[in-house]
C-alpha positions in Angstrom: -31.5 24.3 -27.1 -27.8 23.5 -26.5 -26.0 24.4 -23.3 -22.3 24.9 -22.9 -21.0 23.3 -19.7 -18.5 25.4 -17.8 -16.8 23.9 -14.8 -16.1 26.4 -12.1 -14.3 26.3 -8.7 -16.7 25.3 -5.9 -14.8 27.7 -3.7 -15.5 30.6 -6.0 -11.9 31.1 -7.0 -9.8 30.9 -10.2 -6.8 28.7 -10.5 -4.9 31.2 -12.6 -5.8 34.8 -13.3 -3.9 37.7 -14.9 -4.4 40.9 -12.9 -2.7 43.9 -14.3 1.0 42.9 -14.8 0.7 40.0 -12.3 -0.3 36.4 -12.6 -2.3 35.2 -9.5 -2.1 31.5 -9.0 -4.1 29.6 -6.4 -2.1 27.9 -3.7 -3.9 24.6 -4.5 -3.0 24.8 -8.2 -0.6 21.9 -8.7 0.8 19.4 -11.2 0.9 15.6 -11.0 2.9 13.3 -13.1 3.1 9.5 -13.1 1.0 6.5 -14.0 -2.7 6.6 -13.7 -3.6 4.0 -10.9 -6.5 2.5 -12.8 -5.4 2.6 -16.4 -1.6 2.7 -16.2 -1.5 5.5 -18.7 1.0 8.3 -18.2 -0.5 11.4 -16.4 1.0 14.9 -16.7 -1.8 17.2 -15.5 -2.1 20.6 -13.9 -5.1 21.5 -11.9 -6.7 22.0 -8.5 -5.1 19.8 -5.8 -8.6 19.1 -4.4 -9.8 17.7 -7.7 -6.5 15.8 -8.4 -6.6 14.3 -4.9 -8.8 11.5 -6.1 -6.0 10.2 -8.4 -3.5 10.4 -5.5 -5.9 8.6 -3.2 -6.4 5.8 -5.7 -2.7 5.3 -6.0 -2.3 5.4 -2.2 -5.0 2.8 -1.8 -3.4 0.6 -4.4 0.0 0.8 -2.6 -1.7 0.0 0.7 -3.4 -3.1 -0.8 0.0 -4.3 -2.1 1.5 -3.9 1.4 -1.4 -5.7 3.0 -1.1 -8.6 0.6 2.6 -8.8 1.3 1.9 -8.9 5.1 -0.8 -11.6 4.6 1.6 -13.7 2.6 4.2 -13.4 5.3 1.7 -14.3 8.0 0.6 -17.4 6.0 4.2 -18.5 5.7 4.8 -18.0 9.4 1.6 -19.9 10.2 2.8 -22.9 8.1 6.3 -22.9 9.7 4.7 -22.7 13.2 2.2 -25.4 12.4 4.9 -27.6 11.1 7.1 -27.1 14.2 4.1 -27.7 16.5 3.2 -30.9 14.6 6.8 -32.1 14.9 7.0 -31.4 18.6 3.7 -33.1 19.2 4.9 -36.1 17.2 8.1 -36.4 19.3 6.0 -36.2 22.5 3.6 -38.9 21.3 6.6 -41.1 20.4 8.1 -41.1 23.9 9.1 -37.6 24.7 11.1 -34.8 23.2 14.4 -36.3 24.5 14.2 -39.0 21.9 13.7 -36.7 18.9 16.6 -35.6 16.6 16.4 -32.0 17.8 16.5 -32.9 21.5 20.2 -32.4 21.7 19.9 -28.9 20.3 17.2 -28.0 22.8 18.6 -29.6 25.9 22.3 -28.8 25.5 22.3 -26.0 23.0 25.0 -27.8 20.9 24.9 -29.3 17.4 26.1 -32.7 18.5 
């Protein structure tokens, strides 16, 4: 025995329906276009916004991951700069105080002399 699978709306509605001389279209019926977030293939699809929400969520998550990675890279760079500056300051202090270091004039007087 073979069964035909028919997908229906879980809310009991129809996305598009002709009633008399009118076309009734569900408010959630929408169209998305762009690149599929997992395959990169072009997508141009109409359907229920609830069903298509998964694709939009995947794309949003991917963009959020990129932003998080960028922030992490910035934080790592800042950490390296701060560690380098702290090590330099500690070295000057160990070598007789910050007033003997090359940057002491910049700190003490605020000039570039």
